[in-house]
N, C-alpha and C positions, 0 to 999 in steps of 0.2 A: 520654367528653365528652358524647355525646348524652344519656346518663342524667342527667348533672349539669345540663344545660340544662333538661331536663324537671323535675328535682327543684326547681330554683329556682322555677319557676312553681307547682309543687305547694305549696312552702313558703309562698309569699306568699298563695295562695288559701286555704290551710289556716288562716292566721293570722286570717282574718276569721270563722272558725268556732270552735266550742269544740274544744279539743285532743282528739285521738284517740290514746290511749296506744299502740296498735299501729303508728301511723304515725311516731312520733317519731324513731326511730333513722335511718330512711332520709331523712326530710325534713331533719333537722338537718345532713346532710352535703352541703349545697349551697352557698349563698352563703359561709358560714363556711369551708367546706373549700377553696374555690377562692380565698380572699382573697390568698394569697401571690403569685398570678399578676398581681395588679394593685397591690399595695402599692408605693408610691413609695420606692425604696431610699435615695435621697439624704436623706430626712427620717427618720433613724433615731434621733434624740435629741429630747428635748422642747425644748431651747433653740434654736429656729430663729429666723432673722432675715429681714428683708425681702429681702436679696440672695439668699437661698436660694429664695424663691418666685418672684422675678423671673426667675431662670434657667429655672424650670419653666414659667412662663407663656410665655416665648419659645418653648419647645419645642412648646407646645400651639397656638401661632399657626399652625403648619404644618397643623393640622387644619381642613379646609374646613368642617366642621360646627360649628366653634366660633368665636364672636366674642369678642374681648377689647378692652375700651375702658377708658381711663383716665377715672375719674369724679371724682377729687379728689386732694388732697394732704394729708399730715399737717402738723403745725406745723413740723417740721424738713424738709419738702419731699419726703418719700417718697411715691411714687405709691400711690393706692388704685385698684384695678382690678376691673372687673366682667366675669365670664366667663359668657357666655350660650350655650345650645344648646337644640335642640328646636324643634318647629314647632306645638305645640299651642296651644289657646286659654286654657288655665289657666296663669297665671303663678305660679311658686314662687320665692321669694327666700330665699337662705340666706346669712347673714353670720357670720363667725367672728372670734375673738380681739379682741373689743372691749376686753378686758383683756389687756395685753401678755404676761402670764405664764400665759395659758390657751390653749396651742397645739394641744391634742389634736385638735379638730375641723378645724383648718386642715390638719393632716396627712391626715385622713380625706377632706377635700375633694379633695386631689390623687390619692388612691387612687380615688375615685369618678370623677374625670376620666379616669384611666387605664382604668377599667372601660368607660366609654363610648367611649373611643378604640379599644379592642381590637376584633378581628374576631369575638369569641366572643359567644354569647348574643344573636344578632341578633333573634330573636323577642321576647325579654323587653325588650330595649332599645327596640325599635320600639314596643312597647306604651306605654312611658313617654314617649318623645320625640315620638310622633305626637299625644299628648294633652296634653303639658305643654310649657311654655317655662320652662327652668331658668335661674336667675341666681345665680351664686356671687360673693360679695364676701369673699375670704379675707384675713385679717389686717387688720382695720379700724384697729388701733392699732399700726402698725409702729414708732413711736418708743418705745412701751412695750416692745415685743418686743425692741428693740435692747439694752435694759438689763434685760430680764426683770422688769419691774414691771407692776403692775396698771394704774396711772394713765398718762395720756398726758404729753406734754412739759410741758403746763401744770400738771400735778400734780393733775388732776381725774379722777374716774371718769366716763368717757364715758357709762356706763349711767345716770347721774343728770343728763344734759344734754339730755334730750328736750324740755324746755320752753324753757330759756334759750338753747340752741343756741350756746354760746360756742365750742365746739371745732369746727375745720374737719372733723374726723372725724365728729362728730355731725351737722353740717350735711350732709355727704355722704350719710350713712345716711338722713336724712330726705328729701333730695332724690331719691335713687334709689327709695326706697319709694313716694314720691308719684308719680314718673314711671311706675313700673310698675303702680301700683295692684294690687299682687300679691294673688292670692287666698289664698295660704298663705305664711307666713314662718317660718323656722327660725332661732332665736336661739341660737347655739352657744357654750357656755362650758365651763370647768372649775370644779368646786367642790372644797372641802377634802377631802382623803383621809380625814379623821376623821369624816365623816358615815357613819352606819349606817342601815339600814332599821329603822324604829321597833320597839323592844323585841326586836331580834335582834342577834346577834353579827356579822351579815354586813354588809360595807361597802355603802354605796349607790354601787355601781359606775357606774350610770347613773341619773340622776334626771330626771324629766319635769315639765313644768308647762304648763298652758294658762292664761296669766296673766289675772288679773281686769282688767276695764276700768273698774270703779268700786268704791267702798268697799263697796257692798252685795254684791259678788261675783256679780252677776247672770250668767245664762248665756243668751246669745242664740244664733242659729244659727251665727254665726262662731266663737264660743268653743266651742260644742258640737261643731262639726266638728273643732276642734283636739283636744278631749278624745277623740273617737272615734279619731283617728289615733294618739294616744298609747296607747290601749288596744291597738290593732293592733301598735305597736312593742313594747309590753311583752310581748305573747305571743311575739314572736320572740325577744327577749332572754332570756326565762325559760328557753329551751332551752340557753343557753350560760352564763348566770350566774343560776341559779335562786335566788330569794329576795334578789337583789342589786339590785333596782330600787326606787327611792324616788320619792316625790312631793314636789316642792318646795313650800314655803309659798306660798300664793296671796294673802296680804295685799296689797291694792292699794298700789302705790308710784307716786304721780302724776308723779314725775320720770323714771321708768324708761322706756327705749325699748320693752321687751317689752310692758308694760302699755299704753303709748300706741299702739303699732302695732296691738295688738288693738282698741283704741278707735277707731282710724282706719279699721277695716274689713278688715284682713288677719287671717285665722285664724292665730294665732301659737302656735308650739310652742317652748318652751325645752327644750334638752337640756343637762344638766350632767354632765360626766365627772368621777367621783369617784376612788375607790381600788379596787384589786384586789390581792390577795395576791401578793407577789413580782413586782410590775410597777411598779417605781418610775418607769420611763420611759414608762409608760402605753401601751405598744405593744399589749397585749391590749385595753385600753379603746378605743384607736384602731380596732381591728378591729371592736369592738362598735358604734362610731359608724358605721362603714362599712355594716355589716349593717343597723343600725337605720334609717339615713337612706334607703338604697336600698329597704328594705321600705316605708317611709312613702311614698316617691315612687310606688312601684307601686300602693299602696293609693289614693293620690289620683288617679292616672292612670285606674284602673279604677273609681273611686268605690265600691269595696267597703266602705270605712269607713262609708258611710251606713247600713248595716244593723247597726252595732254599737250596743249600748245605752250611753248616757252613764253610767248608774249604775255600770258596771264601772270607770270612771275613779276613783271614790271608794274602790274596793277596793284600789287600789295603796297600800301602806303609806307613811306620811309619812316624810320625812327626820328623823333625830335626829342628835345630835352627841355620841356616847359611845364613840368609838374611840380607842385609843392605839396607837402602833407596838408598844410592849411593855408588858404588864401583869404585875406580880409580885403574887401573892396570898399573904396570910397569912404574911408574913415577920416574924420576931422582930427588933425594934429596941430596943436598950437605951439609955435616956436617964436620966441622973442616978441610975444604979444600979437602975433599974426596967425590967422587960421590957414591951414593948407589941407587939401584933399589928397590922400594917399591910398594906394593899394599896398598891402604888406604880404610878402611871401615868406612862409615859415616852414622849416623842416625839423622834424623830431628825430634827432640823431641818436644813435645807439652807442653806449659805452660798455665795453665788456667788463663783466665782473671777474674776480679772480677765478682761474680755472677755465675761463672762456666757454662756459656752458650756458651762461645767461647774461643779461645786460640790463642797464638802466638808461634813462634818457637825459641828454643834455642838449636841449633844443637851441636853435639859432635863427635869427632873422637872416634870410638869404638875400632878399632884394626888397626894394620899396620904390614907390613912385607910380608911374603908369604901367601896370602889369596886365593890361587888357588882352595881350596876346598870350598870356600864361593861364594856367588852370590849376585847380587844387583837387586832391582827393576829397577834401571837404572845403566848401566855400561859404563864407559868411558875408552877408550883405550889410556893410557897416554904414550905409547912408543914414545920416542923422545921429550917429554915435560919435562922441568925442573921446579920444584917447587920453586917459588920465594916469599919471605914474602912481604906483602903489607906495605905501608908507610902511615904516617899521613900527610894530606895536611897542609902546613905551615900557610896559612892564616886562619883567624877565620871568620866564617859566623855569621851574626847578629841573624838570626832565621832559623828555619827548612825550611820554604817556599822559602827561597832564593835559595835553590837547588832542593827541591822536585818537583818544577814545571818546571824544565829544564832538560828533558831527555838527550839532547845533551851534556850538561855539565857533567851530571853523567857519561855518557859513556866515555867522554874525560878524566875525572879524573881516571877512571879505566884503560884506555889505557895507562895512564902515570904512572901507578903503585900505585895509592893511593886507599886504601881500607877503610880509616877512615877520617872523617872531624870533626873539632871542631866547636861547635855552642855556641854562647854566651847565647842565651835565649831558652833553652829547657824547654818546659812546665813541671811542676812538675808531672802531671799525665801521661806523655808520657812514655809508656812501651818499645817501640821499634821504630826503624827507618823504615819507610815505603818504603824506596828505597834501592837499593843494595850498600849502603855505611853505615858503622857503623858511629854513631855520638857520640861525647864526649864533655864534658865541656872544657872550655878554658885551664885549667891547666893540662889536661890529657897528660900523656907521655906513649906511647905504650911500653909494656914490651918486653924484648928480646923474639924473636920468638922461640917456641919449638913445634915440631911436635910430639905429644904423645897422648895416650889415655886420654880422659877426657877434652881435649882442644877444644875450638871453632874452627871449620875448616874454616879458612879464609886465602886465599893466591892466588897467580896468577900462571898461567901455561904459561911459556915462550918457544917459539920455533923460531929459526932463528932470534933471536934478537928482537922479538916482543911479546907482551903479547896477546896471542890468546884467553885465557879463564880466567875468574875470578871465584873463589869459595868464595862466601860470605855467612857466616852463614850456610854452608853445602849445598848451592844451586849453581849449575853451570850455568854460563852465557857465551855465545859465543860472543866474542868481535870482531870477524873478519870482520863483516859487520855492517854498520850503519843501524839501523832499527827504523823507526819513531814510532813504537809501542813498543819500548824497555822497557819502564816502565809498559805498559799495560801487557806485557808478564810476568813481575815480579809478577803481580797479588797480592795474599794475602801473599806472602812470605815476610820475613822481615829481617832486619839486627839488630844489637844490639845497645843499648845506654849505654855508660860508663860514670859514673858520678864521 
C-alpha cells in the first residue's frame, strides 16, 4: 500500500512532464489499479435514478468533512443537491447528468466521494483538499434520468437554456455557479458511442473540450488554463486507453451552459464519455472518469498545469463520427439477378424496458455501400460471402419454450436458412425473442427482403453452398461448428417478435 500511495503522487507529477518510457509500467499501476477499492457498488448499471443517489448522499452526510445542501428542485420536485468538501481557496465546481441519459460521470462522482472518505492516501488527499474547495452537483436532470431521456420534464435540453433560463434545473446551475464564482468548472456528459478519434478506428472513449466563449474562439487566461488541465488529463488517460481520446468541436454555442460559464469567468472543462469495446454499461469508462477527474484536481491543487504548453491541446485529435457496432466488408449482394459488392454498417440500438432500468435491442442497418472510411467495434471480412435472405419456418410451434430450451434445434434451423419461427401462444408481455430466431404470430407473412438503411439486419451469409454465418437482429453468429454453449454465448442479445 505504501508503494501505491507513492506511485499515485509520481503518476500525477509525471503527467505534467513529457512521458518517460521506462516509468510507464510502474506509474500506471496506481490510481487505476486501486479503483475497485472506491467504486460505489450500488451503481453498477447505467440506468440510475434520483432515488439511488439520494440513498448515497444520506450515507455521506455522516462524514464530518462533507457538507450537503439542497440547492434546488426539478420540475417534478426532485431535489438538486450540492456536495462540498475541502478547505482551499480555489473553488472547483463539477456538475453531471444535465442530460438524463448521460449517467457515467454521476457514478464516477460517487466513486470520488468514496475515495475522499477513505482512510487511504492521506498525503495525496491533503494536497487536494487543503488547496481546493470542491463542489459536486450530481444528476442535474433527475426527471430525465427517471425515464432515461436527454431532455427534462419540460422537454427541453437544459444545456441550451443558459440564456433564457426557463428550466428550474438551469436556474439552479446558474445560481450555484454565480454564488461560488468557481475558478474551475467541470461539465460532465456522455457522448454517442459512435464517435471515433479522427481518422482512426479507435472510439473516442473520452473527449475533452475547453469551450469557446465567443464566435472568434479567442483564448484568454481562463480558457487557456482549461486547455492546460485537459492536456494533463489526456496524458493520464493515454496510459489506459491509448489513442482513444478525442477533442470535442469548439464552435461557440451562445445558448450552452459550458460556453457561457467559460464566458462568465470560470475555467470550464467539458468531459464527454463515449464508447469502449465490450463496455456497454460504461463501467470501464466510468473508471477512466474517476482517474481523469482526480488527476485534474491534483493538477489544479498543485498548479502544475501552469507549466504545460497550450499548443499541446490542439494536438489531441478531433472527434469524428464514423463508428458502427458491426461493420461487414465486401459482402456479395444479389439484386435483380446481378451481384454487387457492399459494405454494411449496423448499429445495435437499445430500447428501454418498462421502468427504464433495463433495455433490449432493435438493431438497424445504418449505411451501406463503400464504407472504407468508416470503422466498427467489430468488423467482419465478408469477401467471398453472399448475403441470403432468411426464411420463415413452415410449421407452427405451440409456445416459445418449445424451441428456447433446445439449442441444437435453434442452430439446425439457422443452418437450414430459417431466421424466423411462428409461435401460437406468445405471451402478451413478451417484448423480444430470447434466442437467435425471430418469433411471429401464426398469420405472419415475411415481407419481401430489402437491404437498406433503417431495416432490421437479419440475413445469412453463404459460402461454398453452406450457411456459414447468421446475422440476427444485428448480431453475428458463427454456424460453422456445433457448440453446446451456443445459446449461452447469445447471452442477453435478442431477436424480434412480430405480431
